[in-house]
C-alpha positions as CSV (number, residue, x, y, z in Angstrom):
1,M,0.4,-0.3,-4.1
2,D,1.8,-1.6,-7.4
3,N,0.4,-4.9,-8.6
4,F,3.9,-6.4,-8.9
5,V,4.4,-5.7,-5.1
6,Y,1.1,-7.4,-4.4
7,A,2.2,-10.4,-6.4
8,I,5.5,-10.7,-4.6
9,I,3.9,-10.5,-1.2
10,A,1.3,-13.0,-2.1
11,S,3.8,-15.6,-3.4
12,I,6.0,-15.2,-0.3
13,L,3.0,-15.6,2.0
14,A,1.7,-18.5,0.1
15,A,5.0,-20.4,0.3
16,L,5.6,-19.5,4.0
17,L,2.1,-20.3,5.1
18,S,2.1,-23.7,3.4
19,L,5.5,-24.6,4.9
20,S,4.6,-23.3,8.4
21,F,1.4,-25.3,8.6
22,A,3.2,-28.4,7.3
23,V,5.9,-28.0,10.0
24,I,3.3,-27.7,12.7
25,L,0.8,-30.4,11.6
26,V,3.4,-33.1,10.6
27,Q,4.4,-33.2,14.3
28,K,1.3,-35.3,15.0
29,A,0.1,-37.9,12.5
30,S,-3.6,-37.6,13.4
31,W,-3.5,-33.8,12.6
32,S,-1.9,-34.5,9.3
33,R,-4.5,-37.1,8.4
34,Y,-7.4,-34.9,9.3
35,L,-6.0,-32.0,7.2
36,I,-5.3,-34.2,4.2
37,K,-8.7,-35.9,4.5
38,Y,-10.8,-32.7,4.8
39,G,-8.4,-30.0,3.6
40,T,-8.0,-31.3,0.1
41,P,-11.8,-31.4,-0.7
42,F,-11.9,-27.8,0.7
43,A,-9.0,-26.9,-1.7
44,A,-10.9,-28.5,-4.6
45,G,-13.8,-26.2,-4.0
46,V,-11.6,-23.1,-3.9
47,L,-9.7,-24.1,-7.0
48,L,-13.0,-24.6,-9.0
49,I,-14.4,-21.2,-7.9
50,A,-11.1,-19.5,-8.8
51,S,-11.3,-21.1,-12.2
52,F,-15.0,-20.6,-13.1
53,R,-15.7,-17.2,-11.4
54,D,-12.5,-15.4,-12.1
55,L,-9.9,-16.9,-14.5
56,L,-12.3,-18.1,-17.2
57,P,-14.6,-15.0,-17.3
58,H,-11.5,-12.8,-17.6
59,G,-10.1,-14.9,-20.3
60,L,-13.4,-14.9,-22.2
61,D,-13.6,-11.2,-21.9
62,E,-10.1,-10.9,-23.4
63,Q,-10.3,-13.2,-26.3
64,G,-13.7,-14.9,-26.6
65,S,-14.7,-18.6,-26.5
66,S,-11.4,-19.7,-28.2
67,V,-9.9,-19.3,-24.7
68,L,-11.6,-22.6,-23.8
69,N,-9.2,-24.3,-26.2
70,A,-6.3,-23.2,-24.0
71,T,-8.2,-24.7,-21.0
72,L,-8.5,-28.0,-22.7
73,V,-4.9,-28.0,-23.9
74,A,-3.8,-27.3,-20.3
75,I,-5.8,-30.1,-18.9
76,L,-4.4,-32.6,-21.4
77,F,-0.8,-31.2,-20.8
78,F,-1.0,-31.7,-17.1
79,F,-2.4,-35.1,-17.6
80,L,0.6,-36.1,-19.7
81,I,3.0,-34.4,-17.1
82,E,1.4,-36.4,-14.3
83,K,1.6,-39.7,-16.3
84,G,5.3,-39.1,-17.0
85,F,6.2,-37.7,-13.6
86,K,4.3,-39.5,-10.8
87,T,5.5,-37.2,-8.0
88,F,3.6,-34.2,-9.4
89,H,0.6,-34.7,-7.1
90,H,0.9,-36.5,-3.7
91,H,-1.3,-35.6,-0.8
92,H,-3.5,-38.6,-0.4
93,E,-4.0,-40.0,3.1
94,E,-2.8,-43.4,2.2
95,D,0.6,-42.0,1.1
96,L,1.5,-41.3,4.7
97,S,1.6,-45.0,5.5
98,D,3.8,-46.1,2.6
99,N,7.4,-47.1,3.3
100,R,9.9,-45.2,1.0
101,N,13.6,-44.7,0.7
102,K,15.7,-41.6,0.4
103,S,15.8,-41.7,-3.4
104,Q,12.0,-41.5,-3.4
105,G,12.2,-38.6,-1.0
106,W,14.4,-36.7,-3.4
107,L,12.0,-37.4,-6.2
108,F,9.2,-35.8,-4.2
109,L,11.4,-32.8,-3.5
110,I,12.1,-32.4,-7.2
111,G,8.4,-32.7,-7.9
112,D,7.8,-30.0,-5.3
113,V,10.2,-27.6,-7.2
114,F,8.4,-28.1,-10.4
115,H,5.0,-27.8,-8.8
116,N,5.9,-24.6,-7.0
117,S,7.3,-23.1,-10.2
118,V,4.0,-23.8,-12.0
119,D,2.1,-22.3,-9.0
120,G,4.3,-19.2,-9.2
121,I,3.6,-18.7,-12.9
122,A,-0.1,-19.1,-12.3
123,L,0.0,-16.6,-9.5
124,G,2.0,-14.0,-11.4
125,S,-0.3,-14.3,-14.4
126,A,-3.4,-13.9,-12.2
127,F,-2.0,-10.6,-10.8
128,L,-1.7,-9.4,-14.3
129,I,-5.5,-9.4,-14.5
130,D,-6.0,-7.4,-11.3
131,P,-5.1,-7.6,-7.6
132,S,-8.4,-9.2,-6.5
133,T,-8.1,-12.1,-9.0
134,G,-4.5,-12.5,-7.9
135,I,-5.5,-12.7,-4.2
136,I,-8.2,-15.3,-5.1
137,A,-5.7,-17.4,-7.0
138,A,-3.3,-17.1,-4.0
139,I,-5.9,-18.4,-1.6
140,A,-6.8,-21.2,-4.0
141,L,-3.1,-22.2,-4.1
142,I,-2.6,-22.0,-0.4
143,A,-5.7,-24.2,0.2
144,H,-4.3,-26.7,-2.1
145,D,-0.6,-26.5,-1.1
146,I,-1.0,-26.8,2.7
147,P,-2.3,-30.4,2.6
148,L,0.2,-31.2,-0.2
149,E,3.1,-29.9,1.9
150,V,1.9,-31.9,4.9
151,G,1.8,-35.1,2.9
152,E,5.2,-34.5,1.4
153,F,6.7,-33.7,4.8
154,G,5.4,-37.0,6.1
155,L,6.8,-38.9,3.1
156,Q,10.2,-37.3,3.4
157,L,10.4,-38.1,7.1
158,Q,9.7,-41.8,6.2
159,S,12.3,-41.6,3.5
160,G,15.0,-40.9,6.2
161,F,15.3,-37.1,6.0
162,T,15.7,-35.2,9.3
163,K,13.3,-32.4,10.1
164,R,16.0,-29.8,9.7
165,Q,16.8,-31.2,6.2
166,I,13.2,-31.3,5.2
167,I,12.5,-27.7,6.3
168,T,15.7,-26.3,4.7
169,R,15.2,-28.2,1.4
170,N,11.5,-27.4,1.2
171,L,12.1,-23.8,1.9
172,L,14.5,-23.7,-1.0
173,A,12.0,-25.5,-3.2
174,S,9.3,-23.1,-2.2
175,S,11.4,-20.2,-3.3
176,T,10.7,-21.3,-6.9
177,M,7.2,-20.1,-6.5
178,L,8.5,-16.5,-6.0
179,L,10.8,-16.9,-9.1
180,G,7.8,-18.2,-11.1
181,T,5.7,-15.3,-10.0
182,I,8.4,-12.7,-10.9
183,F,9.0,-14.4,-14.3
184,A,5.3,-14.6,-15.3
185,Y,4.6,-11.0,-14.1
186,Q,7.6,-9.4,-15.7
187,I,7.3,-11.3,-19.0
188,G,3.6,-10.6,-19.2
189,S,4.1,-6.9,-18.4
190,Q,6.8,-6.4,-21.0
191,I,5.5,-8.5,-23.9
192,N,2.1,-8.3,-25.5
193,L,1.1,-11.9,-24.5
194,P,-2.3,-13.4,-25.4
195,M,-3.4,-13.1,-21.8
196,G,-6.9,-14.6,-22.4
197,Y,-5.2,-17.9,-23.3
198,I,-2.9,-17.7,-20.3
199,Y,-5.9,-17.2,-18.0
200,G,-7.7,-20.1,-19.7
201,G,-4.6,-22.3,-19.3
202,I,-4.3,-21.5,-15.6
203,A,-8.0,-22.3,-15.1
204,G,-7.3,-25.7,-16.9
205,F,-4.4,-26.3,-14.4
206,F,-6.7,-25.6,-11.4
207,I,-9.6,-27.6,-12.8
208,Y,-7.3,-30.6,-13.5
209,I,-6.0,-30.6,-10.0
210,A,-9.5,-30.4,-8.5
211,L,-11.2,-33.0,-10.7
212,S,-8.5,-35.5,-11.6
213,D,-6.7,-35.7,-8.3
214,I,-8.8,-34.5,-5.4
215,V,-12.4,-35.5,-6.3
216,P,-11.5,-39.1,-7.1
217,T,-9.8,-39.4,-3.7
218,I,-13.2,-38.3,-2.1
219,H,-15.0,-41.1,-4.1
220,S,-12.4,-43.7,-3.1
221,S,-11.9,-42.8,0.6
222,E,-15.3,-41.6,1.8
223,E,-17.3,-44.3,3.5
224,K,-20.7,-42.6,3.5
225,R,-22.3,-41.6,0.2
226,Y,-22.4,-38.0,1.3
227,G,-20.0,-37.5,4.1
228,L,-17.8,-34.8,5.6
229,Q,-15.4,-34.8,2.7
230,T,-18.2,-34.0,0.3
231,G,-19.4,-31.3,2.8
232,F,-15.9,-29.7,2.8
233,L,-15.9,-29.6,-1.0
234,F,-19.0,-27.4,-0.8
235,V,-17.6,-25.4,2.1
236,G,-14.6,-24.6,-0.2
237,L,-17.0,-23.5,-2.9
238,I,-18.9,-21.2,-0.6
239,F,-15.7,-19.8,0.9
240,G,-14.3,-19.2,-2.6
241,I,-17.5,-17.4,-3.7
242,F,-17.3,-15.2,-0.5
243,V,-13.7,-14.3,-1.1
244,S,-14.2,-13.7,-4.7
245,S,-17.1,-11.3,-4.1
246,Y,-15.3,-9.5,-1.2
247,A,-12.1,-9.1,-3.1
248,H,-13.7,-7.7,-6.2
249,Q,-16.0,-5.5,-4.2
250,Y,-13.3,-3.8,-2.2
251,I,-10.0,-4.2,-4.0
252,D,-11.2,-3.2,-7.4
253,V,-13.2,-0.3,-6.1
254,G,-10.1,0.9,-4.2
255,H,-8.1,0.8,-7.4
256,A,-10.8,2.6,-9.3
257,E,-10.9,5.4,-6.7
258,H,-7.1,5.6,-6.7
259,G,-7.0,5.9,-10.5
260,E,-9.6,8.7,-10.8
261,G,-8.1,11.8,-12.2
262,G,-4.9,10.0,-12.7
263,H,-3.2,8.4,-15.7
264,D,-4.5,6.2,-18.4
265,E,-2.7,3.1,-19.7
266,D,-0.6,5.1,-22.1
267,G,0.7,7.2,-19.2
268,H,-1.1,10.4,-20.3
269,D,-2.7,12.7,-17.7
270,E,-6.4,12.4,-18.3
271,N,-7.2,15.8,-16.7
272,K,-4.6,17.5,-18.9
273,D,-6.1,15.9,-22.0
274,D,-9.6,17.0,-21.1
275,D,-8.3,20.6,-20.6
276,E,-6.8,20.6,-24.0
């Protein structure tokens, strides 16, 4: 199957899964709180593994250690974005108890549009590497976005939106992930982009989310020194390692077998060239 098709399917599933879980879990406040409390540390672990085991190694292979400059620039860029646009990240447990008005609900929705667009660009770029890295990135984004969507659903309910309004508007907002995926993949496929720097930048985005937003929440909300939230961070790391190893072992091998005796990157028939 073409990598572009994989990217489209992954972005649609990521958006629908995040929304579906949010719709189910927001029905009961205790479910939402448990997911936000333990799901976000799990997501941090997956995001870190996706960054350090897949995106950064691929970027370094492409363009060497200078890729780390792109990672640093991305971290600083998203720091400035978050400083200027406070709705970029909101999935903390205490957010569910805040009283907000409809204008704030709309701000969160606008923030979700921007966030999903960035997620889509990250996902489309990851699939430009190979399907296995794209799938790992998709899992990392889903692990992060499900608690995020639950928190935002709760906040929008408190802002006065009806459930039907929330589902409809968030479904439209989630479609920007698909648009971002298509844009990144098509542009990256047609233009000779410095992909190593793009991978480094996506890794910086993931690292920033994990270390600036989720990990401080664990420090501030966990009562025990090493409690369940810390444990779920390591569960996410282990899960990410397992998925990473499994994906590369089976998906990459499948592509290699499919490509044997086929065409090289320039579209020439390798067997025909050998005969000549």
